[in-house]
Structures are given as structure tokens and as C-alpha cells.
C-alpha positions in Angstrom: 6.6 0.4 13.4 6.4 4.1 14.1 9.2 6.5 13.1 9.9 10.1 13.9 10.2 12.3 10.8 10.8 16.0 10.1 8.0 17.3 7.9 6.9 20.6 6.4 3.4 21.9 5.7 1.4 25.1 5.4 -1.5 25.9 7.6 -4.0 28.8 7.6 -4.9 30.6 10.8 -7.5 33.3 11.0 -6.2 36.4 12.8 -9.0 36.2 15.3 -7.8 32.7 16.4 -4.4 34.0 17.3 -4.9 34.7 21.0 -2.2 34.1 23.7 1.0 32.2 23.0 1.5 32.0 19.2 3.6 28.9 19.5 0.7 27.0 21.3 -1.8 28.4 18.7 0.4 27.1 15.8 1.0 23.7 17.6 -2.8 23.3 18.2 -3.7 24.3 14.7 -1.0 22.0 13.2 -2.2 19.0 15.2 -5.8 19.6 14.1 -4.7 19.8 10.5 -2.2 16.9 10.2 -3.0 14.3 12.8 -4.6 11.2 11.1 -3.7 12.4 7.7 -1.7 10.0 5.5 1.2 10.7 3.2 2.7 8.2 0.7 6.2 8.8 1.8 5.8 9.0 5.6 2.5 7.2 6.2 -0.1 8.1 8.8 0.8 11.1 11.1 0.0 9.8 14.6 1.1 12.8 16.6 3.1 16.1 16.3 6.0 16.0 18.7 7.3 19.5 18.3 7.3 22.6 16.0 10.9 23.2 14.9 10.3 26.5 13.1 7.7 28.5 11.2 7.4 31.5 9.0 4.3 33.4 7.9 2.7 35.6 5.3 -0.7 37.2 4.8 -2.8 35.7 2.1 -3.7 38.3 -0.5 -7.0 36.5 -1.3 -8.4 36.1 2.2 -6.3 38.2 4.6 -5.7 35.0 6.6 -2.2 34.2 7.9 -0.5 31.3 6.2 2.2 29.6 8.3 4.8 27.4 6.8 5.7 25.0 9.6 8.6 22.6 9.9 7.8 20.0 12.6 8.7 16.6 14.0 5.9 14.0 13.8 5.4 10.4 14.9 4.4 8.5 11.8 3.3 5.0 10.9 3.9 3.6 7.5 3.0 -0.1 7.0 5.9 -1.9 5.4 6.3 -5.2 3.7 7.7 -8.1 5.8 7.2 -6.2 9.1 5.1 -7.5 12.0 2.4 -5.3 13.5 -0.3 -5.6 16.2 -3.8 -5.0 14.8 -7.4 -5.1 16.0 -9.8 -7.4 14.2 -12.6 -5.4 12.6 -14.5 -8.1 10.8 -14.4 -11.8 10.0 -15.9 -13.5 6.9 -15.5 -16.7 5.1 -13.0 -14.9 2.8 -10.7 -13.8 5.6 -10.0 -11.6 8.6 -10.1 -7.8 8.4 -8.0 -5.8 10.9 -6.8 -2.3 11.5 -3.2 -1.5 12.2 -3.0 1.4 14.8 -6.7 2.0 14.1 -5.6 3.4 10.7 -4.4 1.0 8.0 -7.1 -1.4 6.7 -5.6 -4.9 6.4 -7.0 -8.1 4.9 -5.7 -11.5 6.0 -7.0 -13.9 3.2 -8.3 -17.2 4.5 -5.3 -19.0 3.1 -3.0 -16.6 5.0 -4.9 -17.4 8.2 -4.0 -21.1 8.3 -4.1 -23.1 10.5 -7.1 -21.1 11.6 -10.4 -21.8 9.8 -13.6 -19.9 9.5 -16.2 -21.4 11.8 -19.2 -20.3 9.8 -20.3 -17.9 12.5 -18.2 -15.0 13.6 -14.7 -16.3 14.2 -11.6 -18.2 12.9 -10.8 -21.2 15.1 -7.7 -23.3 15.6 -8.1 -26.0 18.2 -9.2 -24.1 21.3 -7.9 -20.7 20.0 -10.4 -18.3 18.5 -10.0 -15.0 16.6 -13.1 -12.7 16.6 -14.0 -9.1 16.2 -12.2 -6.9 18.7 -9.3 -9.3 19.3 -5.7 -8.0 19.1 -3.6 -10.1 16.7 -0.1 -10.1 15.3 0.2 -10.0 11.5 2.9 -9.7 9.0 2.3 -7.3 6.1 2.9 -8.9 2.7 1.7 -6.2 0.3 1.0 -2.5 0.8 -1.0 -0.3 -1.6 -1.4 3.5 -1.2 -4.7 4.8 -2.7 -6.8 7.8 -1.8 -4.5 9.0 0.9 -4.6 5.6 2.8 -2.6 2.4 3.0 -4.4 -0.9 2.5 -2.5 -4.1 3.2 -2.6 -7.8 2.6 -1.1 -9.8 5.5 -0.7 -13.2 7.1 -1.2 -14.2 10.7 2.0 -14.6 12.7 
């Protein structure tokens, strides 16, 4: 589930990079700096929607321009008991590994994959249905952990 949040950060732009429309320069620099980053409160920043306002100052140490930017961003924070679409990245006898929005690493332990069972090759199988690397699946997040600026989840198949 993605949400739109208002965030604030500081970015540094070298004076030589400020060419043309300053608003576009700030937006481009901001996107390069924050997209794909992860914050414990808001989750993964998927996109910058708009710059709301900014202020600047010149760094005494480097003569670079430091912009404090308030912006709206599309964020994804995995939450317990929510259902997400994910892409299977690996299958082992211990479970299914998947990525939510190509960001959040998620493990579906083999007991949470029932009635699917590991077929000792490269997939989990239930009757004529098969889950393999590259497949899109629905999962329900049971546990989330934030470590090293990333969310890792334990989930079950839906």
C-alpha cells in the first residue's frame, strides 16, 4: 500500500549544476537523492510528486549550496496484516523469497506457504498450480523489521 507523505530533507547542489530553471534542477537533484531510499517512519520513497517549498544557504566548508526542501513523495511502508503483490526472487526448501515493489525483501516460510509444497527442484506446487522465480504472488505481511535502512518481512501466501 503506497501513501503520499510530506517530507523534508537537505540536498547539496554545486553552483555549476544550477543551470536553467532552478525548480527543475532542485526536483531532479532531489529525485536522485531520495528515490529508493528508505526511512523507518515513511518506508521506501518510490517517487517525488512535487516540491512544496525550499530554502537555501551556502556551505562555509565547501561553498556548495545547501537546499532544505519540503516535498510530497509516494512512499511504500510494509505493514503487518496488509496484503501486497510481490515478485518471487528465489525458492528453496525453507520457503519462498519475494520482493514487494522490487524493494522490501520478504520470506514466506514453508509452513506459511501451505498448501503449496516444495517440489525439490525450483518451485512450490499445489495440485496443478506452481509458484516459481519471476511469478507475481499475493502475500500477507505478518512481521516487519527495519534494519540497515531497509524493511525485511515475514509473510504468508494469500
